[in-house]
C-alpha positions in Angstrom: 0.0 0.0 0.0 1.3 3.5 -0.8 0.0 7.0 -0.7 -0.9 7.1 -4.4 -3.2 4.2 -4.0 -5.0 5.9 -1.1 -5.4 9.0 -3.3 -7.0 6.9 -6.0 -9.5 5.3 -3.6 -10.4 8.8 -2.2 -10.9 10.3 -5.7 -13.0 7.3 -7.0 -15.1 7.4 -3.8 -15.8 11.2 -4.2 -16.7 11.0 -7.9 -18.3 7.6 -7.9 -16.6 7.1 -11.2 -13.2 5.8 -12.3 -13.0 8.1 -15.4 -13.7 11.3 -13.5 -11.3 10.3 -10.8 -8.6 9.7 -13.4 -9.2 13.1 -14.9 -8.8 14.8 -11.5 -5.6 12.9 -10.9 -4.3 13.5 -14.4 -3.7 9.8 -15.1 -5.2 7.3 -17.5 -8.4 5.5 -16.3 -6.9 2.0 -16.7 -4.1 3.0 -14.3 -6.6 3.9 -11.6 -8.6 0.7 -12.1 -5.4 -1.4 -12.0 -4.0 0.3 -8.9 -7.3 -0.2 -6.9 -7.6 -3.9 -8.0 -4.0 -4.4 -6.8 -4.8 -2.8 -3.5 -7.9 -4.9 -3.1 -5.9 -8.1 -3.8 -3.3 -6.9 -1.2 -5.9 -6.3 1.5 -8.0 -9.3 0.7 -11.2 -7.2 0.6 -13.3 -5.4 -2.1 -13.3 -1.7 -1.6 -15.9 -0.8 -4.2 -19.0 -2.3 -5.6 -18.9 -1.7 -9.4 -21.9 -1.5 -11.7 -22.2 -0.2 -15.3 -23.6 3.1 -14.0 -22.1 3.7 -10.6 -19.2 2.8 -8.3 -19.8 2.8 -4.5 -17.8 2.0 -1.5 -18.3 -1.3 0.3 -18.4 -1.4 4.1 -14.8 -2.4 4.1 -14.1 0.5 1.7 -15.8 3.0 4.0 -13.7 1.8 6.9 -10.6 1.9 4.8 -11.2 5.4 3.6 -12.0 6.7 7.0 -8.6 5.6 8.3 -6.8 6.5 5.1 -8.1 10.1 5.2 -6.7 10.5 8.7 -3.4 9.2 7.5 -3.4 11.6 4.6 -4.2 14.6 6.9 -1.4 13.6 9.2 1.0 13.3 6.3 0.0 16.7 5.0 0.6 18.2 8.5 4.0 16.4 8.7 4.9 17.8 5.2 3.9 21.3 6.3 5.9 21.0 9.5 9.0 19.8 7.7 8.7 22.7 5.2 8.5 25.1 8.1 11.7 23.6 9.5 13.4 23.8 6.1 12.4 27.4 5.8 13.5 28.3 9.3 10.1 29.3 10.5 9.9 26.5 13.1 12.6 24.9 15.3 14.7 25.6 18.4 17.5 28.1 19.0 19.9 26.7 21.6 21.7 29.3 23.6 23.8 29.8 26.7 23.8 33.1 28.5 23.5 34.7 32.0 21.0 37.4 32.4 23.1 39.2 35.0 26.1 39.4 32.6 24.1 41.5 30.1 20.4 42.4 30.9 20.1 43.7 27.4 20.0 40.1 26.2 16.3 40.1 27.2 15.7 42.7 24.6 17.7 40.7 22.0 15.7 37.5 22.7 12.4 39.4 22.8 13.1 40.9 19.4 14.1 37.5 18.0 11.0 35.6 19.3 8.7 38.4 18.1 10.1 38.1 14.6 10.3 34.3 14.7 7.1 33.2 16.5 7.5 29.5 15.5 11.0 29.2 17.0 11.5 28.1 20.6 14.5 29.5 22.5 16.3 27.1 24.9 18.5 28.8 27.4 21.2 27.1 29.6 23.5 28.9 32.1 26.9 27.4 31.3 30.4 28.6 32.1 32.6 29.9 29.3 34.5 26.7 29.0 31.3 24.7 28.9 29.8 27.0 26.3 32.8 26.8 24.0 32.8 23.0 24.3 29.0 23.0 23.7 29.4 25.0 20.5 32.1 22.8 19.2 30.1 19.6 20.0 27.1 21.0 18.2 25.0 21.2 21.4 24.6 25.0 21.3 23.9 27.4 18.5 24.9 30.7 20.3 26.7 31.5 23.5 27.2 34.8 25.2 30.6 34.8 27.0 33.2 37.1 28.5 36.3 37.1 26.3 39.6 37.2 28.1 42.6 37.7 25.7 43.7 34.2 26.4 40.6 32.5 25.1 40.9 30.2 22.1 38.4 31.1 19.4 39.6 28.6 16.8 36.6 27.6 14.6 34.3 30.1 16.2 32.7 33.3 14.9 31.8 36.1 17.3 30.4 39.6 17.6 31.4 41.9 20.4 28.3 43.4 22.1 29.9 45.4 24.9 33.3 46.7 26.1 33.8 48.2 29.5 36.6 49.3 31.7 36.8 47.2 34.9 35.9 48.7 38.2 37.0 47.8 41.7 33.7 47.4 43.5 33.9 48.3 47.2 31.8 49.7 50.1 31.4 53.4 50.6 33.7 53.3 53.6 36.4 51.3 51.9 40.0 52.6 52.0 40.0 53.1 48.2 36.4 54.4 47.9 37.3 58.0 47.4 39.8 57.4 44.7 39.0 58.3 41.1 41.0 55.3 39.9 43.3 52.5 41.0 46.0 50.4 39.5 46.6 46.7 40.0 49.5 47.4 42.3 47.2 49.2 44.6 45.2 45.9 45.3 47.8 44.0 47.2 45.8 44.2 50.5 42.4 43.4 48.9 40.3 40.3 49.7 38.4 39.3 46.6 35.0 37.8 45.9 35.3 36.0 42.6 33.5 33.5 40.3 34.7 29.9 40.1 37.4 28.7 37.7 36.1 27.9 34.2 33.8 31.0 34.0 34.6 33.9 31.7 34.7 36.4 34.6 37.2 34.3 36.5 39.4 34.0 33.4 39.2 37.8 33.0 40.0 38.3 36.7 43.0 36.0 36.5 44.2 37.8 33.3 44.1 41.1 35.2 46.7 39.8 37.6 48.7 37.7 35.1 52.4 38.6 35.1 52.0 41.1 38.0 53.8 41.1 41.3 50.4 41.2 43.1 49.0 37.8 44.0 45.2 38.3 44.6 43.8 36.9 47.9 40.6 35.1 47.1 38.2 34.7 50.0 35.0 33.6 48.4 34.1 31.9 45.1 30.6 32.0 43.8 28.9 32.1 40.4 25.9 34.0 41.7 26.2 37.7 41.0 23.7 38.6 43.6 25.8 36.7 46.2 29.0 38.4 45.1 27.5 41.9 45.4 25.8 41.1 48.7 29.1 39.9 50.1 30.9 43.1 48.9 28.1 45.2 50.4 28.6 43.5 53.7 32.3 44.1 53.7 33.4 40.5 53.1 35.7 41.7 50.3 35.9 43.6 47.1 35.2 42.5 43.5 36.5 43.4 40.0 33.6 43.6 37.7 32.4 45.5 34.6 30.1 48.5 35.6 27.0 47.0 34.0 27.2 44.0 36.3 28.3 46.0 39.4 25.4 48.4 39.2 22.9 45.6 39.7 23.9 45.7 43.4 20.9 46.1 45.8 22.9 48.5 48.0 25.0 51.6 47.1 28.6 50.6 46.3 31.6 52.5 45.0 33.0 51.7 41.5 36.6 52.8 41.1 38.1 52.6 37.7 40.9 50.0 37.3 43.1 51.9 34.8 45.8 49.5 33.9 43.7 46.4 33.2 42.4 45.3 29.8 38.8 46.0 28.9 36.0 43.6 29.8 34.7 42.2 26.5 31.3 40.5 26.1 30.6 38.7 22.9 28.2 36.3 21.3 29.9 33.3 19.8 28.8 30.6 17.2 30.4 27.8 15.3 31.8 28.9 12.0 30.3 27.3 8.8 26.9 26.8 7.4 23.9 27.4 9.7 20.2 26.8 9.6 18.1 29.9 8.9 17.0 29.9 12.5 20.6 30.3 13.7 21.6 32.7 10.9 18.8 35.1 11.7 19.9 35.1 15.3 23.5 35.9 14.2 22.3 38.6 11.9 20.2 40.2 14.7 23.1 40.3 17.1 25.2 41.8 14.4 22.7 44.5 13.6 22.1 45.4 17.2 25.8 45.4 18.0 27.0 47.7 15.2 28.6 49.9 17.9 30.1 48.4 21.0 29.9 50.7 24.0 32.8 51.3 26.3 31.6 52.4 29.8 33.7 54.0 32.5 32.8 53.5 36.1 31.3 56.4 38.0 33.8 58.6 39.7 33.2 58.3 43.5 34.4 61.9 44.1 32.5 63.8 41.5 29.3 61.6 41.7 28.8 62.1 38.0 27.1 59.6 35.7 29.2 57.2 33.7 30.7 58.6 30.6 30.2 56.7 27.4 32.4 56.4 24.4 31.3 54.7 21.2 33.9 52.6 19.4 32.9 51.5 15.9 33.9 47.9 15.3 36.1 47.3 12.3 
């Protein structure tokens, strides 16, 4: 039994005539008659009662056609669904990102889902090392990560969505709170709250101190930004963070510019090569919305001014 035979039975049943069914199907009438006879022989039942004037379904034929039409409807639905997948109007976009790293990603994803209503977005919160491995294994389509200079981007494409100068995040009564800026050498006495190894922020933190005489004293490791900021606010230690993240603190904290450290770089990564339309549209959206990457300076604790903003155009 095949779909073409089912179509023949359906057409003959509707027209009550082999010739008119053949005309609708654009085939010769003998081909329709032969196909239905072969199907009846295969099933071991007669599907039609044939007379010189009319052709009518038997009881077996009625039961057959009832089931067959459901099968045809499901096959049509399946074909439509597969066409939507092939056209990129249905599917899943698999991503890794942390809301606290860049709250603007909510706007990115909202924009994407509005323009792609048939696409589901799956979000996991993986570390940078896990995200890179997930991209290379084909388990992720996009990953938002912090990019320390030491990261290996072989085989990966990326778009920078934000650059910021790091800030030393401290309480208002901290010994460095009234400074406009600090250097790494000023941090020898600090106790640091940091993220765990393997995360992008930890790699960036380690890179800040790489090759320096200052060995940072780490007192707490946590991947929860809220916990980091709460610990800093309670005087357990200080943190080195980009201003966008530091300003999510529930209490007032001082952000002192770290002037001799590399910029914090946040980027969206993907595996190079051919992509489905679902993934390509996401890459294009990130590229359009990141045409200019913003470099933010921490607020000056003395002058209490708002952060200055410089726009650097990506090459």
